[in-house]
N, C-alpha and C positions, 0 to 999 in steps of 0.2 A: 758379833752384831751383824744382822743381815744388811744387805745393800739398801733395802727399802727403809729400814729403821735408821740407818746412817743418813740417808737423804732427808728423811723427815726431821731428824734432829738438826741438820744443817739448815733446812728451810725454816724451822722454828727459830733458830738463832738469827736468821736474816730478818724475820718478822719482829723479833725482840729488839734488834737494832733499829728497825724502822719505827717501832713504838717509842723508843727513846728519842729519836729524831723528831717525831711529831710532838712529843711533850715539850721539847726544847723550843720548837717553832711556835707552839701555842703560848708558851710562857713569854716568848719574845713579842708576840702580837699583843697580849694582855699588858705587858710592861710598857710597850711603846705607846699605847693609848693612854695609860695612866700617866706616863711621863709627859705626853703631849698636853694633857689637861693640867697637871701639877707644875709644868715648866721646870722640871728637875733636870737641868742640863747635864749634870754629872752622870746621872743615870742614863740619859740619852747616849752619852759617849760609851758607857759600859755595854749597852745593847749593841752598838755598832761593833765594838771589840769582840763580843761573844759570838758574833756571826761566824767567825773563823772556826769555832768548835762544831757548828752545824755543818759547815762545808767539809770539814775533816771527816765527820761521821758519814756524810753522803759518799765520800770517796771510799770509805771502808765498806759500805754497803755495796758499792759498785764492784769492788775487788772480790768480795764474798760471792756475789752473784756470778761473776765471770768464772770464778773457781768452781762453783757448783755446775755450771754449764759444761766446763772443760773436763771435769773429772767424773761426773755422775751420769752423763748421757741421758738427761731427763726426757721422759715421754712427753707427748704434746701438752697434756693438761699441766704437768709439772713445769714444763718450760714456760707456759703462759703465766703460771704463778710467779716464777722468777722474774720474767719480763715485767709483770705488773708491779712487783716490788721495786724494780729499777725505775720504772716510770713514776711511781708514786714518790719515791725518794727525791726525784728531780723536781716534782711539783711542790713538795714540802720545802725543798731548798729555796724555791722561788717565793713561797709564802714567807719564809724567814727574811728573804731579801726585801720584801715589801714592809716588814716590820722595821727593818733598818731604815728604809726610806721614810717611814713615819717619824722615827727618831731624828733623822736629819731635818725633817720639816720642823720639828720642835726646836732644833738648834737654830734654824733660819729665823724663827719667830723670836727666840731668846726669851727675855723677861718682859717683852712688850705686853702691856695689859690687853687681854682679850676683849674684842669689841662686843662680844656676846657670850653668854654662858654656854658652855659646850655640853649639851644634853643628848642630842640625837646621834652624834658620832659613836658614843659608847653603845647605844642600842644597835647600831649597824655592826659594830664589832661583835656583839653578842650573837648576832645572826650568822656572821661568817664563821665564828667559832663553832656554832651549832652545825653548820654545814660541814666543817672539817671533821667533827666528831661523828656525824652521820655517815660521811664517806668512808672513814676508817672502820667504823663498826660494820659497814656493809662488806668491806674487804675481809675482815676477820671471820665473818659469818657467811660469806658468799651469798648475800641477800640482795638480789637484783631490785626488788621493790624498794628496799631502803636506799639503794643507790639512786633510784629515780626520784626519791623524795628530795634529793639535793637540788634538782632542777626547780622544784616548787619553791624551796627556800630562796634559791638564787633569783627568782622573779621578784621576791620581796626586797632583796638586797638591791637589785637594779632599780626598782621603783624608788626606794629610799635614796639611793645615790642621785638620781635625777632631781628629786625634790630638794635635797640638801644643797647640791651645787647651784641650782637655780636660786635658792634662798640666799646663799652666801654671796654670789655674784651681784645680787640685787642690793647688797650693802655698799658696793664700791662707789656709786655716784655720790652718796651722802658721806662717805668716809674715804676719800681718795688717799689720805695719808696711811690708811691701813690696807692698801692694795696688796702689799707683800704678805701680810698676815692672812688675808682672805684667800689669796692664791694658795698659800701653804695648807690652809684648812681644806680647800677644794682638792688639792693634791692628796691629802690624807684620806678623804672620802674615796678618791680614785684608787688608792692603794688597797683600801679595804674591799672595794668592788673587785679588784684583781685577785685578792685572796679568795673571794667567793668563786671566781672563775677557775682558779687552780684546784679548789676543792671539788668543783664539778668535773674537772678533768680526771681527778682521782676516781670519782664515781663511774666515769666512762671506762676506766681501766678495769673496774670490778665487773662491769657488764661484759667486757671482752673476756675476762678471766673465766666467767661462769658459762657464757654462751659461745665463745669463740668468734663472735661477730662484733664489728665496730659499730658504735652508736653514738651520735652526737646529741648531748643533752643541751648544749648551748646553741640555740638557733633562733 
């Protein structure tokens, strides 16, 4: 096997590990919002426990990347690909952490009856999942235009975040006994907004990978 073929195989293995990590993080986000709505406290605890698996996979990706750098002496473009995978795995780990935070908010609310039907938070979740999918697709295809699309979706997420929090906090004067619940709902919106930011950071890594230049999409 040629040196180049061996490197490509190892890089593909790294991407496969990253793909698995992203799937786990996406599942965690989906599950956390469903749990938040259904108030399934047992499942909230399972989401928190499973986060260790994602942390372990991030560690394995880091070890694989370091080994590639140490043993393969990658050229500039290849090195950027490895570093991008490292950065992306870190962002994905933080996305999973925010899913855990949503599960914890569900636990803080417990079985207390929701003061309003939760309709817009799942819509916000759908947008941040779309952002993550878009960012990862741009990574696998080296598509800068697709990476930039993340910033456009992020603008929608930020707008929705502002509207939702404003609406939620407006319920406190008339429902002071529900202050904790309203606060946790607001936190959940914030966690989703942060997931969007991490997805944008992934898109920035793609632009760096393709162009070799740093570009901030969040500004």
